[in-house]
Steps between C-alpha positions, in 0.01 A plus 500: 500500500628165634551206261504157666508155340254268675316171461162352581415131523186295541287222358251528219147390592176410329337819633801716408760574767627853561877478460577872536323833541685818403524724809353850511724754331716237327571413139618146428678358198454123484818347360432131561191287544551125538271208574615148587292183500606309812263211420707199380199330338254754358514774237339825614446850359574854618352843431646829628296821518525858624164633617332225296682583173710208374878542492552141385310271272173369643553155648860474380608133520748412774618141447592268785810615686558802272545874551396789279617862492231713333714814474748387227698824510201734524394716794162600640431816698246490784389795712353586839240239604544262204449136602692214338318168518585144398225255401534127437303177488644395838533657844830347605747417224588821312769711664534862385798736522489864386805731485442874483654844537302713743526878473367706790 
């Protein structure tokens, strides 16, 4: 079984952007999940989910120019076909970065 550290990036959207989908036959341990508000003028919010189940607070505040790591030392396991999404109140200002260990 191969263990590889990887990352996925993207932007949160109003409709919910797919940031990462666990490949067939893989198990993933999410070790970091960060969102950054690139908007210098407006506060926004962020929500992370796996298959629609929240892994962060709903509409977690993300102040102007700030970043938030929702993991705080914890880990989340995702399996074959799980979809990680990022939702926000904007389509262009919230940058997302996920670090994970993929086992295949």
